[in-house]
N, C-alpha and C positions, 0 to 999 in steps of 0.2 A: 504494500500500500504506500509505503514511504517513497519508493521509486516512482510511482505514478504521480504523487504530489510534486516531487522534484521535477518531473517531466512537464507537468502542468505549469509549475512556476517558471520553468525555463521558457516554455512556449508563451506564457503571459509576458515575461520580461522582453522577449523578442518582439512580440506584438506591440508592447508599449514603446519600445525603441523605434519601431517602424512608424507608429503613430506620431511620436515626437518628431521624427525626421520629416514626415509629411506636413505636420503643422508648422514646423520651423521653415520648411521650404516655401509653403504658401505665404507665411508672414514675410519672409525675405523678399519674395517676388513682389508682394504687395508694396513693401517699403521701397523697393527699387523703382517700381512704376510710379509711386506717389512722389518720391523725393528726388529722383534722378541721381545727381552726383554725390550728395551728402546725406549719409544715413547714420543715425546714432542708435545702437542697440546695446542693451545691458543684459548679460547672461552669466551663468555659472561656468565653471570649467567643463562640466559635462555638456552644457549648452554650446561651449566653444568648439568642442570636438564634433558635436552634431552639426554645428554651423559649417565647419570645414567640409564634412562629408556632404552636406547639403549643397554647398557651392560647387563641389566637384561634380556632383550628380547633375546639377543644373547646367553646367558647362557641357558635360558629356551629352546631355539630352538636347542641347541647342536652345535652351530656354533663356540663357544669359550669354551674351557675347563676351569673349575675352578682351576684345578691343573696344574702344570708345566709339559710339555711333556718331554720324554726322549730325550736328546741331545747327539749325538755321542755315543750312547750306554750306557750313564750314566744317572742315575735318582737321583734327589736331595733327601736329607734326608726326608723332609716333605712329598714328594710324596710317598716314600717308606712306611712311617708310615701310610698314608692314604690307600694305596693299600693293605697293609698287616693287617690293623686295629690293630696296635700295638702302644705302648707308646714309648716315647723317652728313658725311662729306659730300656725297652726290647731291643730296637735297640742297646743301649750302651752295655748291657749284651751280646748280640749276637756278637758284635765287640770283646769284651774281650775273649769270649770262642771260637771264630773262626767260629761261625755259619754263619755269614754274614759279610764279610770284606769290609769296605768302601775304596774308593780311594779319597785321599785328593788332591783337585785342588785349589791352592791358600789357602784361609782360610776356605774353605767349603768342606764338605764331600759329596760324591756321591757314588752311588752303581751301579754295573754293571747290566744292564737290564736283561741279561740272568740269573744272580743269583737271582734277584727278581722274575722273571718268574718261576724259579724252586721252590722257596719258596711258591709262589702262588699255583702252581700245587700240591705241597706236602700238603698244608693246605686244598685244595679243594677236 
């Protein structure tokens, strides 16, 4: 009888962990959709481990992108380098020779989505 109780407890613990994972995943996706770039979450160490697993799961399932999406028609420098598979030096040289001109917003450089799309099309 004790073995059955341990088996049931193990199954319940696994079910609770999956439920916690699903709830955390839904909460995280909700927060990302609401807040965009800045999210504040408070959680325990158990929650932190669950958060990491949840993020990995979301990325694997394609629900959250690793890279930053285009905002208002502008793409951050890192995203441009990833999409065009180029180095920082190449991007800098393109800026100097006029191949791809950035837009400075505050202290950061962004690139017009249509310019990047044209570069992708020309390389493909």
